[in-house]
Phi, psi and omega in degrees: 000138182294157184300311182293331179289326179296315183299317178296320180297322179293323176299316179296322183299324182301330183272341183265337187224166167296128190221133177235135179244126181226140187293317177058037182277326183078170183289325185268359179077006179265351174109145174203161173282116181297147181295329183282358170301326184287326176296318178295322180297312177301311186296317182290320179296325180278350183249242184247019181083182178166188184231142177235128179249122177261138178103017181211165174218154185263129180274169182299328182276005177095348178283165179257134170256120183274109182271330182080163175234122185290309185256071185297325179295321177296317179298315179301313180298318179297322180296308185291329178296315181293314185292337179267002179264105183296347174280340179264310178226134188291332183206138171263115180252015180264154171248170185302328181285351179277356177238116189231132173276126177244154175240117179227125185056041176062028179234142179278130177236159174242119177253123185250116179259119182252118178285165171283130178293146175286165179309316184286343177274332183289147002271147169273121187221166182258144185075212185242359181240112182295333183288339181250349186240013181262131178239157177233153176267121177234113190055242178252021182238154174262120183240149179284130181290142175286154184306321184297315181296319181296316178302320179295321175298316178301316181296315181297327182297327185255337183258113174294328178219131185274347191253017180265349183301138175279129183267111181297129179087359180256133182221193184298337181289346176274358179271139172276105189297329178295320175298315182298314180295320176300323180293318182298321179298315177298319178297319179296319176297322184279326185259347178063244183266028180300138181307328182292340182300325187273356186289157170291160187304313182295317184291323178296317182297322176298317183295329181267002176091010183274344182221139183212165177227130178282119183291338180274309185272347184068004175294140176221161177162187177292145169274168178299322179301314180297318181291318181296324188279322187234003188287168170280153187299315182300317181294317178302315182293332176293327181268327179227087188305326184273007185295127171205135171239137189213125174243138179223138169253121185246165177241179178284345182280113182299339178283342176269114178291318171193161176250351176205143183208141169236120181211178183279074183252006179090357181276354181204178190301321181086000184273169187293324181299309180295319181299318178299316182294313179297311185293321181299319177296320179295315186296324183261003187303327185258006182283139174284120184257111176291146176282122181228153174243134177241133182060234183287265181238028181274119182279141176250113182261041182215138177248178174295334175293319175302312182299318181294316179297317177299316179297318177300312179304305183294321175301322178299321184279324186274344180257001183288148170262103191283357170264004176293169182283326182258159180264185174282133178225124179236129185235133173252126185220154177309329183266003178147190179242140179234136181231111180245131175232146172291138185112138178273166177299146179259359172229167182288156176301320180301315179293323178299310185294322182287328183084171177095341180240141179218144174214076188287140180283332179231088190282333176290317173302320178304311180292324179299320175289324180293325182300331184253016174087007181252085182140141182257182178295157186299134175082002181261355190299297186296317174306322179290321176297314180296319178303315181297320183287324180293323179299328180269356180062035174267162177301146188290146177300154184230134180245124179233135174255139174251107186288330184289315183256004174057055177227156175238131184236128175252117176252124178245093185288142176251048182247133178297143177298325184228072179302127187301315184297320180290316175306321181296312183297318181291326178295318178292325183287313187252354178048232187296334178296331173273314186299332182269001181281154174283171185301322182290317177294319174304314183294327175300316180291322177299316179298317178298325180290310185288317188255014178075330175202169177223145177244168176303316183293322182291314181297322182296317183289321190287325184248007182053048179264150167294141181306326178297321177292323175297321178298317184295321178298312186293320181291326176294322178293326175295314180302324182276000175081012180270332176237158173240131180265150180214128182100179180226163177059213184290350180271001182294133173242153182235129178234161181296143177271097181296339179253036184308121172042041183299319181292319182296319179298315180299318177296318182295320181294324182293318179296317179300315179301317181298314182291326180287332179300317177297312180299320184298320180297319183284347183255001183300328185284347180282108184300319183294327180290315179302318181297312180295317177306317188269001183240125178287333179233064178291146174304147183302317182295332178288326179291318179302314181295324179293319178299315177300320181296314186283340178268003181288124175064020177207144171272126177235140177284165179301320181294322181291318177299315185294323178293317179299321185262002179061048181233159177287135189290322181293316177300315179297317183295314187285322187258349183233297190302311180300316181292324180291330174290322180292323184280357179080014180274330179237153177241142179276145175290323181237141180296324178288114189300324183268019181302136186296339179253020185306138178218168186232148177220145176295121191293310185289346182251009181298128180280000000 
């Protein structure tokens, strides 16, 4: 790769990934591995991965100054020695290809690519004590993880499922029997003559994983899954003090906190089974259900949207860390659905988006919901959600992790990718500069308009673009004057340029005015043109004749025709020019209808 290409790639990488720049000069100027490299290594590995560039520094304007590393071989050896020393770093998750020497502006740099550690590898920590040496990446900073978060990482590393534990002192008396019987009825409807249908309550609960017996200690009782799924609220809180489930229906009015709510307020059982049943009905209440027939005359009252919402709801419940600080929060809003659960993802976002892989935090709960038809096969959830949203041409769902509060939030917007009213406003504002853009570039402008600004991460998630491609689109829009960038790295935001090409527009209008003045003088003797110019509501046939007159023997743009005839350009284009082309009265200068320099000429009079 050429030197200047590497430099540009490094600039692009800052916006696409977690990125740290360190000078690594050392006291003698020959280079050394900075001590804070290891904090960044721990933080990035415990978060979403990232890149560390040694041998450069970031200037105030956001540009990079390449300092270089004189003794690059020494630095590499020092780095590998330290990362493989378990007294310094508990685990090396890098391969030889993750550390690369780059040459930029004839200076040696060291690029370290840090992958995201797997669940079983976390936490990656410095020294020998995970409680004091674990770091997380929060925005663009490395922060020391709190003890509680580290303990959750350690628990996740050893526990394939968190809900199998037998709860000492909890028995069938802690079950809400109305909830349990309702579940059994749904199970019977779903499974028909399955042998478990005829079992006694305790034996049935054992079979589905809600009650267990330790074969070694002989201890028996409700499992955490059984209590969460069917328990009484007081009993659940005795076992899980931070337990809370909350559903809110909100409006666009910021003064309304909610207009409907279901939460653990003591007015109902409070368990997950009842919460899921109540909330699912609320979530789908306003969905339009198309009439479909399956097989003979069996009506199907469900769409892929129903399936996606149900999957999102169940995933929120089965992936939650019920020992986390925050509770489950589900919001229904005119702009979409939000599902937040305590606990971070146990697989990477890439694996989540691709599907096929699953690492459920509460696998017994997952099976319980699957038994009654609420939940799909492992790893199929997000792809099904994405499919449903793509069918509706809605903005793509977005998954965000909050490392500080240990939560994962799935937002499923019910906003069109290309709202007609907003497209019309942008088209009027930027005219051909907008109309000739491809769909991804248009969407970047739409997001900037609707959300006041757009980022690389937001554009990437909405249209499922690779971050590098999103960067190219956004920078091209900045070069063309449509967007204005602010900030550096992953914090860069892009907003609409309200003064888009103002000078260029004025110059163009001046040129048009000058050329039209000459045309105007030569057309004064044409009676039909004069009548149309002087009449706000001229007959349609008169307007057509006037257009044919002014376009005789000359190509004119829509703006030029509108100016000559004293008409609105959008109205003229929509109600006359397009139809006259279809009718064979006018001929286009360019075959591409949306060409930025498109012009019209009277076909039968073309010289």
